[in-house]
C-alpha positions in Angstrom: 75.9 175.2 119.2 75.3 171.5 118.8 73.3 172.1 115.6 76.4 173.7 114.0 78.6 170.7 114.4 79.0 168.1 111.7 79.8 164.8 113.4 80.7 161.5 111.9 77.3 159.9 112.8 75.5 162.4 110.6 77.1 160.8 107.5 76.2 157.3 108.3 73.0 155.5 107.2 70.2 156.3 109.7 69.0 153.2 111.7 67.5 153.4 115.1 67.3 157.2 115.0 65.1 157.2 111.9 62.8 154.6 113.6 62.4 156.8 116.6 61.7 159.9 114.4 59.2 158.1 112.3 57.3 156.3 115.1 56.8 159.4 117.2 54.1 160.3 114.6 51.0 158.0 114.6 47.6 157.9 113.0 46.6 160.3 110.2 49.6 162.7 110.6 51.9 159.8 109.7 50.1 159.3 106.4 49.9 163.0 105.6 53.7 163.5 105.8 55.4 162.8 102.5 58.5 161.7 104.4 56.7 158.9 106.4 53.8 158.0 104.1 54.1 154.6 102.4 50.5 154.5 101.1 49.2 150.9 101.0 52.8 149.6 101.7 52.2 149.8 105.4 52.2 146.2 106.8 49.3 144.9 108.8 51.4 145.1 112.0 52.4 148.7 111.2 48.8 149.7 110.6 47.7 148.2 113.9 50.5 149.5 116.0 50.6 153.0 114.4 46.9 153.6 114.6 46.1 153.7 110.9 44.4 150.3 110.5 41.1 150.9 108.6 42.3 154.2 107.2 43.7 152.3 104.2 42.2 149.7 101.9 42.9 146.2 103.2 45.5 145.3 100.5 49.2 145.6 101.4 51.1 146.7 98.3 54.7 146.6 97.4 56.5 149.7 96.3 56.9 148.0 92.9 53.1 148.0 92.4 52.9 151.6 93.6 55.6 152.6 91.1 53.7 150.8 88.3 50.5 152.7 89.0 52.5 155.9 89.1 54.1 155.2 85.8 50.9 154.1 84.1 49.1 157.3 85.1 52.0 159.4 84.1 52.0 157.9 80.6 48.4 158.9 80.1 49.4 162.5 80.3 50.8 164.2 77.2 51.2 167.9 78.2 54.5 168.5 80.0 53.0 171.0 82.5 50.4 168.4 83.5 53.1 165.8 84.0 55.0 168.3 86.1 51.9 168.9 88.3 51.3 165.2 88.7 55.0 164.5 89.6 55.1 167.2 92.1 51.9 166.0 93.6 53.4 162.6 94.2 56.4 164.3 95.8 54.1 166.1 98.2 52.4 162.8 99.2 55.1 160.1 99.1 58.7 161.2 98.9 60.4 157.8 98.5 58.0 156.7 95.7 58.6 159.9 93.9 62.3 159.5 93.9 62.1 155.8 93.0 60.1 156.6 89.8 62.3 159.6 89.0 65.5 157.6 89.3 64.2 154.7 87.3 63.3 156.9 84.4 65.6 159.8 84.9 66.3 160.4 81.1 62.5 160.7 80.5 61.6 162.7 83.6 64.5 165.0 84.1 63.2 167.4 81.4 59.9 167.5 83.4 61.3 168.3 86.9 64.2 170.4 85.5 64.8 172.1 82.1 62.8 172.8 80.0 59.5 172.2 81.7 60.5 173.7 85.1 60.8 177.0 83.2 57.2 176.7 82.0 56.1 175.7 85.6 57.8 178.9 86.9 55.9 181.1 84.6 52.7 179.5 85.7 53.6 179.0 89.4 50.7 181.0 90.8 48.2 179.3 88.5 49.3 175.7 89.3 50.1 176.2 93.0 49.1 173.3 95.2 51.2 173.2 98.3 54.1 175.4 99.4 57.6 174.0 99.1 60.7 175.7 100.5 61.3 178.9 102.4 60.0 182.3 101.3 62.0 185.3 102.6 60.9 188.8 101.6 62.7 192.1 102.0 60.1 193.0 104.6 61.6 190.3 106.8 64.9 192.1 107.3 66.2 191.6 110.9 64.2 188.4 111.3 65.7 185.9 108.9 67.1 183.6 111.6 63.6 183.2 113.2 62.3 182.3 109.7 64.9 179.6 109.4 63.9 178.3 112.8 60.4 177.7 111.3 61.9 175.2 108.8 61.1 171.8 110.4 64.4 170.1 109.4 67.4 171.1 111.6 70.3 169.3 109.9 70.3 171.1 106.5 73.5 170.5 104.5 72.7 172.2 101.2 70.7 175.4 100.4 69.7 176.5 96.9 68.7 180.1 96.8 67.4 182.4 94.0 66.0 185.9 93.9 64.1 185.1 90.7 65.6 187.9 88.6 66.9 185.8 85.7 65.1 182.4 85.6 66.7 180.4 82.8 66.3 182.4 79.7 62.8 183.7 80.8 63.9 186.8 82.7 62.5 188.2 86.0 59.8 185.9 87.5 60.1 187.1 91.1 58.8 184.7 93.7 57.7 182.3 90.9 61.4 181.4 90.6 60.9 179.0 93.6 60.5 176.2 91.0 64.2 176.4 90.3 65.6 175.6 93.8 63.0 172.9 94.2 64.0 171.3 90.9 67.7 171.6 91.6 67.3 169.9 95.0 65.3 167.1 93.4 68.4 166.4 91.4 70.7 166.6 94.4 68.7 163.7 95.8 68.0 161.7 92.6 71.5 162.1 91.0 73.7 162.1 94.1 71.7 160.5 96.8 71.7 163.5 99.2 68.9 163.0 101.8 65.9 165.1 101.0 65.6 166.4 104.6 69.1 167.9 104.2 68.0 170.1 101.3 66.5 173.5 101.7 65.1 175.5 98.7 64.8 179.3 99.3 63.5 182.2 97.3 64.4 185.8 98.3 61.5 188.1 97.3 62.6 191.7 96.8 59.9 192.5 94.2 59.8 192.1 90.5 60.2 194.3 87.4 57.9 192.0 85.4 54.9 194.2 84.7 52.8 191.2 83.7 53.2 189.7 87.2 52.6 193.0 88.9 49.2 193.1 87.2 48.4 189.4 87.8 45.9 188.9 90.7 47.3 185.3 91.1 50.9 186.5 91.6 52.1 185.3 95.0 55.0 187.7 95.8 55.4 191.4 96.7 53.6 193.8 94.4 56.5 196.2 94.1 59.4 197.0 91.8 62.6 195.1 92.5 64.5 196.7 95.3 68.0 197.5 94.2 69.0 199.6 97.1 71.5 198.9 100.0 68.6 197.1 101.7 68.9 194.3 99.1 72.5 193.8 99.9 71.8 193.9 103.6 69.1 191.2 103.2 71.5 188.9 101.4 74.2 189.5 104.0 71.8 188.7 106.8 70.6 185.6 104.9 74.1 184.2 104.5 75.0 184.9 108.2 71.7 183.3 109.4 72.2 180.1 107.4 75.7 179.6 108.8 74.6 180.5 112.3 71.8 177.9 112.1 73.3 175.1 110.1 77.1 175.5 110.3 80.0 177.0 108.4 80.3 174.0 106.0 76.6 174.4 104.8 76.7 174.4 101.0 74.9 177.5 99.7 74.2 177.4 95.9 73.2 180.6 94.2 70.9 180.1 91.3 69.4 182.4 88.6 70.5 185.8 90.0 70.9 188.7 87.6 74.4 188.9 85.9 75.6 191.8 88.0 74.6 190.4 91.3 75.7 186.9 90.4 79.4 187.9 89.9 79.6 190.3 92.8 78.1 187.9 95.2 80.4 185.2 94.1 83.4 187.5 94.6 82.0 188.7 97.9 81.1 185.4 99.5 83.4 182.7 98.1 86.2 183.1 100.6 83.8 183.6 103.6 81.2 180.8 103.0 80.9 177.4 101.4 79.2 178.7 98.2 79.2 178.6 94.5 77.1 179.9 91.6 75.7 177.2 89.4 75.0 179.5 86.4 78.7 180.6 86.4 80.7 177.6 87.7 78.4 174.7 87.1 77.6 175.7 83.5 81.4 176.3 83.0 82.3 172.9 84.2 79.8 171.0 82.1 80.6 173.0 79.0 84.4 172.4 79.5 83.7 168.7 79.9 82.0 168.8 76.5 85.0 170.5 75.0 87.4 168.0 76.6 85.3 165.1 75.2 85.2 166.8 71.7 88.9 167.2 71.6 89.1 163.3 71.6 87.1 163.3 68.4 88.8 166.3 66.8 92.3 165.0 67.7 93.7 168.4 68.8 94.4 169.6 72.3 92.2 172.3 73.9 95.0 174.8 73.5 94.6 174.7 69.7 91.0 175.7 69.8 89.5 179.2 69.2 86.2 179.7 70.9 83.6 182.3 69.9 80.7 182.9 72.4 77.3 184.1 71.5 76.5 186.0 74.7 78.9 187.6 77.2 77.0 187.2 80.5 77.6 185.1 83.6 77.5 181.7 81.7 79.8 182.8 78.9 82.3 184.4 81.3 82.2 181.4 83.7 82.9 179.0 80.8 85.6 181.2 79.3 87.5 181.5 82.6 87.4 177.7 83.2 88.7 177.1 79.6 91.6 179.5 80.4 92.4 177.5 83.5 92.3 174.3 81.5 94.7 175.8 78.9 97.0 177.1 81.6 97.3 173.6 83.1 99.1 172.6 79.9 101.7 175.4 80.3 100.0 178.2 78.3 100.1 181.6 79.9 96.8 183.3 81.0 97.3 186.1 78.4 97.8 183.5 75.6 94.8 181.5 76.7 92.5 184.6 76.8 93.5 185.5 73.2 91.9 182.2 72.1 88.4 183.3 73.4 86.1 185.9 71.8 82.6 187.1 72.7 79.7 188.5 70.8 76.7 190.0 72.6 73.6 192.1 71.7 76.0 195.1 71.2 78.3 193.2 68.8 81.8 191.8 69.2 83.7 192.6 72.4 86.5 194.7 71.0 88.7 197.5 72.4 87.2 200.9 72.0 83.6 199.6 71.9 81.5 202.4 73.3 78.6 200.5 74.9 77.8 197.4 76.8 81.3 196.3 78.1 81.7 195.9 81.9 84.7 195.0 84.0 83.9 191.3 84.0 84.3 191.2 80.3 87.5 193.2 79.9 89.8 190.1 79.9 88.2 188.9 76.7 88.1 192.2 74.9 90.5 192.2 71.9 91.6 194.3 69.0 89.0 194.4 66.2 89.5 191.7 63.5 87.9 193.9 60.9 84.4 195.0 59.9 82.0 192.8 61.9 78.3 193.6 61.7 76.8 190.3 62.6 77.5 187.0 64.3 78.1 185.4 60.9 80.7 188.1 60.2 82.4 187.3 63.5 82.5 183.6 62.6 84.1 184.4 59.2 86.6 186.9 60.7 87.7 184.9 63.7 87.4 181.4 62.2 86.6 179.6 65.5 86.8 175.9 66.0 83.9 176.1 68.5 80.9 178.3 68.9 79.1 178.3 72.2 75.6 179.9 72.6 74.6 181.2 76.0 72.6 184.3 75.1 69.1 183.0 75.7 67.9 184.8 72.7 66.7 182.0 70.4 67.7 180.7 67.0 70.8 182.9 66.4 73.0 180.1 65.1 71.4 180.5 61.6 71.8 178.1 58.8 74.5 180.4 57.3 76.4 180.3 60.6 76.3 176.5 60.9 77.3 176.1 57.2 80.2 178.5 57.7 81.4 176.5 60.8 81.2 173.4 58.6 83.3 175.0 55.9 85.9 176.3 58.3 86.3 173.0 60.3 86.3 169.3 59.5 84.7 168.7 62.9 83.1 171.9 64.0 82.0 172.2 67.7 78.6 173.7 68.1 77.2 174.2 71.6 73.6 175.6 71.8 73.4 175.8 75.6 70.6 178.3 76.2 67.5 177.1 78.1 64.6 176.4 77.8 64.3 174.6 74.4 62.8 177.5 72.5 65.7 179.7 73.6 68.3 177.3 72.1 70.5 178.8 69.4 69.8 176.0 67.0 68.4 172.5 67.0 70.4 169.3 66.9 68.8 168.4 63.5 70.0 171.7 62.0 73.5 171.3 63.4 73.9 167.8 62.1 72.2 168.1 58.7 73.9 171.3 57.7 77.3 169.9 58.5 76.6 166.5 57.0 76.9 164.9 60.4 80.4 166.2 61.0 79.7 168.6 63.9 80.1 167.8 67.6 76.9 169.2 69.1 75.6 169.8 72.6 72.6 171.6 73.9 71.3 172.9 77.3 67.8 171.4 76.8 67.2 167.9 75.5 66.9 167.0 71.7 66.1 163.6 70.4 68.4 161.4 68.1 68.8 162.7 64.5 68.7 160.3 61.5 70.8 161.6 58.6 70.1 161.0 54.9 72.8 158.3 54.8 71.0 156.4 57.6 73.4 157.3 60.4 71.7 158.0 63.8 73.4 160.6 66.0 72.5 161.2 69.6 73.1 164.8 70.7 74.7 165.4 74.1 72.9 167.5 76.6 75.2 169.9 78.4 73.2 169.6 81.6 74.5 171.1 84.8 73.0 168.1 86.5 76.1 166.2 85.5 78.1 168.5 87.7 76.4 170.1 90.7 75.0 167.0 92.4 78.3 165.1 92.4 80.3 168.2 93.4 77.8 169.1 96.1 77.9 165.6 97.6 81.7 165.7 97.7 81.8 169.1 99.3 79.3 168.1 102.0 81.1 164.8 102.8 84.5 166.5 103.0 83.4 169.4 105.2 84.9 171.9 102.8 84.6 175.6 103.9 85.3 177.3 100.6 85.0 176.0 97.0 87.8 176.7 94.6 87.3 177.0 90.8 89.8 174.1 90.6 87.1 171.9 92.0 85.0 172.6 88.9 88.0 172.0 86.7 88.5 168.6 88.3 84.8 167.8 87.9 84.9 168.7 84.2 87.9 166.4 83.6 86.2 163.6 85.6 83.0 163.9 83.6 84.8 163.9 80.2 86.7 160.7 81.3 83.5 158.9 81.9 82.4 159.2 78.3 83.2 155.9 76.5 84.6 155.7 72.9 81.3 154.0 71.9 79.2 156.8 73.2 81.5 159.4 71.5 81.0 157.5 68.2 77.2 157.8 68.7 77.5 161.6 68.8 77.4 162.0 72.5 79.7 164.3 74.4 78.3 163.3 77.8 77.4 159.9 79.3 73.7 158.9 78.9 71.5 160.6 81.5 70.2 157.1 82.5 73.6 156.6 84.1 73.7 159.9 86.0 73.5 158.4 89.5 76.7 156.4 88.9 78.3 159.3 87.1 77.6 161.6 90.1 78.9 159.1 92.6 82.1 158.6 90.7 82.5 162.3 90.3 82.0 162.7 94.1 84.7 160.1 94.7 87.2 161.9 92.5 86.4 165.3 94.0 86.7 163.9 97.5 90.1 162.5 96.6 91.1 165.9 95.2 89.9 167.8 98.2 91.9 165.6 100.6 95.0 165.7 98.4 94.9 169.5 98.3 94.3 169.9 102.0 90.8 171.5 101.6 88.8 168.8 103.4 87.9 169.3 107.1 86.1 166.0 107.8 88.4 163.8 110.0 89.6 161.2 110.0 90.3 161.0 106.3 88.5 158.0 104.9 90.9 155.3 103.6 88.5 154.0 101.0 86.9 157.1 99.4 84.6 155.0 97.1 83.1 153.1 100.0 82.9 156.3 102.1 80.8 158.1 99.4 78.6 155.1 98.6 77.8 154.4 102.2 76.1 157.8 102.5 73.9 157.6 99.5 70.2 157.8 100.3 68.0 154.9 99.2 64.3 154.9 98.2 63.4 151.6 99.9 60.7 151.9 102.5 61.8 151.5 106.1 60.0 149.4 108.7 58.2 151.5 111.2 57.8 148.7 113.7 59.3 149.3 117.1 62.6 147.6 117.9 61.5 144.7 120.1 63.8 142.0 121.5 64.1 139.5 124.3 66.5 139.4 127.3 68.0 135.9 126.9 68.6 134.0 130.1 66.5 136.3 132.3 64.0 134.6 134.6 61.3 136.9 135.9 59.9 134.3 138.4 60.9 135.0 142.0 63.7 132.7 143.3 63.0 130.4 146.1 65.2 131.2 149.1 
């Protein structure tokens, strides 16, 4: 029962407790744990007291020198996958050093530990495997999930990221290889929002895979069976959710990641009022996309209610973004029906219109409209609907053709073009195509990073990356600190507004729709502060007493990468004389 209680001390910086936890390990095991290993930064006294003197070269190094060596070796590597392997290797050996280097060069390294390289790493997971990370739960473990959770060494988990590997980025069904996604997401929870690594648990649910290549691969590491889609699958997810709450508490944040469209929506509906959970592909993507639109409206000079949005793709990402846009429009007084009329969707079966015979499900019905005429292609849809913004989330590659981009430039003085599909080769267009074909007038954002673009007139535009990392770490930190039991979509609307407000006029003039990734730690902390304020104001927070200074409350909990001293806490008893008194 005690493990399920979130108490005030668990939110405070760890002092004597950490010293006790660390010093109970001595000798070689201390150096083999990434959480306690400091490499050659152990002091001479620590080496002697902890039984590791002589197990290291005699030099005592600072973390700064270790980081320099790390960075120099990393720069020698040019292949992204090799960089990923090297980075993850450091994480496996020295956690604090890994996060220090990641945070110091987050703009350069986020594409390695997250999109797009993490997608490549997932496809090669069995071939580059070094050391297991996270918890692997298979459908054969039904009835025993709680005992599997008991095997996880950390007992105070605050956030769980779980996938079943069915729809990894735009790469499809990768089965157990999808573990790279929860691991990468939780790296960003720590790097961007300062959530302690030991409070993070990555999980992959293995129910098989329909990927024939993996089923024939002798290096595949999961179950060699077709994906189980029976009631047993639902029972497994139910048991998992119950076991997490039973083990870690009702306010444990459970983030669903890269489930198939059908399962993603139904699990969100099924669990959102029972658990502290959200789906990043639906709600996180929606929030970051809406933030980009809110930033773009500052440049366009028209409110969001005057925009018409055409989606390429009608899956979980498109529907999540669309529903959050509707909420934003309704905040200004527009009715839900009026707002939905502003949003259109085009998928592999064509434009979503009434009477369409194939490919429309119940989740899409709200955005199904009367046909605008003969539409045979996405370009036809653009010309018929005349959108002010097109948002690509289909994961099908370069479908924002030159003709589509030119048409958007003809229809709008400042066209909004979001190519959000990941990884990079799945993006609907490049930043260079969007900018050059609209003479630099478009407002562009992408899911994967693109470099600055130099136009023929010498202007340099820096594209914005609509990265979910702007949203989920800050929201997650706020949810954990507030003791929230259920996460409303209004939280993601608040997060989108907060993110858009953090973009400066100077950054907007540079072509950005989001703050630089180099500032993401401060962006995430400020977002957490705003969301904490919102949660308390709306009566959703369960952590008491309510902190008076929300900013100080959030910042006091942020994990630091500085090494801790492992020396025991020694002190004198002043005024005590141990000599026997003469009678």
